[in-house]
N, C-alpha and C positions, 0 to 999 in steps of 0.2 A: 299376255292374253293371247293364247294360241288356238289354232283350229286343228282338229284331228287330221293328221296326215300332212299338215303344213305348219311350219313354225312361223307365226305371224306375231312378232313382238310389237310394242308400241311405237318403236322408231325405226324398225327395219324388218323387211320380210324376205325370207330366203327359203328355198326348197329344202326339205329335210335331208335329202341325200348330200347336199352341198354345204350344209351348215357347219361352221366351226364353233362348237360349243364352248371351247376355251377362249374364244375371242372376246376381248373386253372393249369397253368404250375407249375412244381416243381421248387424250388430255383435253382437247378443245371441246369435245362433246361433254365431258365431265364438268368443265368450267361453265359451259352453257347452262346445264341443268342447275348447278349450284348457284350461279348468279341469278337465274330466273327464280329459283326457289326463295332465295334470301330477299331479293328485291320485291317479289310478289307478296311474300309474307309481311314485309314492312308496310307496304302500301295498304294491304287489306287490313292489317292491324290498326293503322291510323284511322281508316274509314270506320271500322267496327268500334273503336274506342270513342270516336266523336259521336257515333250514333247512340251508343249506350249512355254516354255522359251527357249529351246535350239535346238529343232529339226526343220530343214528347210524342210518343206513339199514340196517345189518346187523341191528340189534335191532328197528327199525321199518321194514320194507321198503315198506310202503304209502305212506310219506312220499315215496317216489320219484314216485308218481302225483300227490301234492299238488304237488310241485315242478314237474312237467310242466304241470299246470293253471296254476300261478302264472306260469311262464315264458311260456306262451301268452297269458295275460291281460296280462302286462307288455308283450309285443311289440304286442299289440292297442292298448294305451293309448299306447305310445311312437310307433309307426309310423302307425297309422290316425288316432287322435283328434287328435293334435297337427298332423297334416298335412292333415286333411280340409278345413279352411277354405281351404287354398291348393292344393288338388288340381288346379285348372285351370291352375296355373302349372308343374306338374310336367313335366319333359322327357318326350317321347314314349317314349324308350328305357327309361324307368323304369316305365312303365305296367304292362307284363307282370309283372315281378317284384313290383311293388307289390300287384297284385290276387292274385297267387299266394300271397304271404305272408299277406295279410289273410284270405283264405278258408281257408288251411291252419291258421292259428293258431286260428280260430274252431272249425273242425272238430276239431282236436286237443284243445281245451279240453273240448268236449262228449264226445268219445270217452274222454278220461281220467276224466271224471266217471262214465261208464258202467263203466270198469275199477274205479273206486273202489267202486261199488255191487256189482260182482261180487266184489271182494275182501271186502267186508263179508258178503256172502252165504256165501262159503266159510268165513269166520270163525264165523258163526252155525251153519251147517249141519254143518261138520266141525271143531269146536273142537280135538279131539285131534290131528288130522292137518294142521291149518292151516299150521304152520311147515314141514311137509314139502312141502306143495303150493306155498305162496307163499314164494319166496326172493328175496333181493336180486338174484342173477344172472338169474333168470327175469324179474323185473320190468324190469331194465335191457334185456334182450333185447326184451321186449314194448314198452317205450318206443321203442327204436330202430326196430323194425318198424312201429310205429304212425306215427311221424313220417315215416319213409321212404315208407310206403304212401300216406299222406295227401298229402304233397308231390308224389309222382309222379302221383297221380290228379288233383290240382288243376292241375298243369302240363299234363296232357293236356287237361283241360276248357278251360283258358284259352288253349290253342293255337288254338282256334276264335274267339278274341276279335277283334273288329274295331272300327273307330271310326265314330261317327255323322257322316255327311257333311252339313255345313251350308254352303250357298253363302256365300262371302265370309269364312269363318272357318277358321283352322287347326285341325288335330286337337287335341283336348284329352283329358286322362286322366279327366275327370269325365263324359265322353260316350262310353262304350264300350258295345259290344253283344256279347251272347252269344246263340247260337241258342236258341230257346225250349226245345227238347228237352234241351239241356245244362243250362240253369239250372233247369229244372223238376226234373231229377234231383238237382241240388245242394240245392234246397229240400226235396225229399222225404227226402234223406239227413239233413238237419238234424232234421226232424220225427221220423223213425224213431229216431234216436239219443236225442233228448230224451224221447220217449215210453217208450223202452226203459229209460232211467234211472228214470223214475217207476214203471214196472211192477216192476222189480227192487227198488226201495225199498219198494214196497207188500208184496212177498213177504217181504222181510226183516222188516218190521213185523209181519206176520201170524205169522211163525215166533217172533219175540221175544215176542209177546203170548201165544202158546201155552205158553211156558216160564215164565210168571208164576206159575202155580199150583204148579209143581213146584220152582222155585228162587226163592222170594220174596226171599231175602236178596241174591241177585246181580242182581235185576231192575233196581234203580236204577242200579247200575254199568254194566250192559249197555246201558241206554238212553242213559246219558251218552256211552258210546263210539259209539253209533249216531247221536247227535243231529247231529253234524257232517254226516254223509252225508245224513240226512233234510233238514236245513235247506238244504244246498247244492243238493240235487236239487229241492226245492220252490221255491227261489228261482230256479233256472234255468228250471224249468217255467213259472213265472209271468212272468218277464221276457223269456224268449226265444221261447217257443212262440207267443204271440198274434201277434207280428209275422210269424213264419214262416208261420203259417196264413193270415193276411191276404194276405201276398205270394203264397202258392200259390193262393189263391182268385182273386186278381187275374189270375194267369197263366191259370188254367183258364177264367175268364170271357172273357179275350181270345182264347183258343183257340176257344171256342164261338161267340162273336159276331163275331170278326174285326175288321175296320176299323170296324164299327158300334158297337163297345163304347165307351161313355163312362163314365168313372169319376165317381161322385157326390162332391160336396164333403164330405159326411159321412164316406164311406169314406176319402177322402183325409186328412181330419183325424185319424181314428182310426188309420190306418196310420202317419202321421207321429208321433202321440203314442206309440204302442207302440215305434216305433224309438228315440225318446228314452229310453223305459223300458229298452230293451235296452242302450243305452249306459250308463245309470246302473247297471244290473245288473252289467255288467262291472267297473265301478269298485268296487262294493260286495263283490265276491267275496272279495278279500283280507281285508276287515273281518270277514266271516263266519269265515274261517279263523282269524283272531286271536282272535275272541271265543269260538269253539267248541272250540278246541284248547288245552289247558293249556300245552303246551310253548312255544307262541308267545306266550301271554299273559305267562308268567313272564319270559321273556327280554326282551320289550318293556318290561315294568315295570322290569327291571334297567337297561336302557339309558336309560330315562326318568329313573331316579334318578341315574344317572351324569351325564346332561345337566344336571339341576337342580343337582347339586353343582358341576359345572364352571361353571355360570352364576353361582352364588354366589361362587365363588373369584374369577372375573373381576370381578364387581361390587366385591368387597372390594379387589381389586388397584387398580382405577381410583379407588375412593374414597380410598385412601391414597396416591394418586399424587403429590399436591402435597407431602406430608410427605417422601416418598422423594426427590423432586426436590431439595428444599431440603437434605436431608442429603448427597446426592451432590454438589451444588454446593459445599457447605461443605468436604467432603473434598477436592475438586479444588483449591479455593483454598489449603487448608492444604498440600496436596502440592506445589503450584507455589511456595509461599513457602519451604518447607523444602528444596526440590530443590537450591537453590544451595549450601546449607551442610551438608546431611546426606547421607551415602552412601545408596545405593539399599537396602542391606540393612537399615539402621535405619528407612527409610521403610516398608518392608514390615512390619517388626515393630510399628511404631507404629500402622499401619492395622489390623493384626490385633487389637491390644489395644483400639482404639476400637470395632471391630465386636463384640468380646466384651462390652464394657461396654454 
């Protein structure tokens, strides 16, 4: 995702005059992206599987929002992180849908976090009427409208996408350009959504604190219910906002100074570091869901117990494999020796008696 006049990729920013277009990622960077993609996909798949299999969205409609967040992070890990080291090899025809998908899932993840905060605000502010306001059908409609609106908006933004022209080199998907006005709007949208999540979480915290004196017995339970929203919002605020702010400040400085703008090495290093933090933050999101929500912890422990029991059974099976092989071989030899003189019915009867013994 680049800006006109300046190449600004997702993990490194360099001036156009100094960029080495043939430069590829280092093996450590490739390993980082691949590991994050595989691990993040596995964790998000586990959360999504448990949610689809065991969560009753009629009784817990807010879990629809959690499922949307998880699905967005899963696509981010599967599509972006695993393919990022090889993006320069991607066919040109796939560049547009690739960038549309990546931008859309990131925005949807942040927007669904905002919806989750709004949901908790309604739960705290209107506890008696919460289940009348928030229903499964309404959240399904909200999810559909959110995805449709975000995808449509991103498709419009990336319709202005073009490729960085470098003499002697074919067009590549890792060297694309967006007009400054378009990508500035995208960055501002990210920042507004993340800051809004933090503001709503802070309001929820203030309301919950005020109820401490009046309902002390329910305070601990209330904060346990809110802890997932607080931790997810704070984690997103810490991991996502710094990179977006640095990116936006870089765009603003380029607008102000124009072609005379030169990015310092310190700024370059800090921006790259916080991008890696953003990637790790996406991988850790499903872990926060598992650790902070009881239903996911319980079912994950159950599946882990089943896996351990299955492993023990398989180990027992292979340990006794030699004994079983010798018994089967002996039975086959006896059967072949008795086959010539004993009818089939008697052979079956004798084998049954031996197995019982």
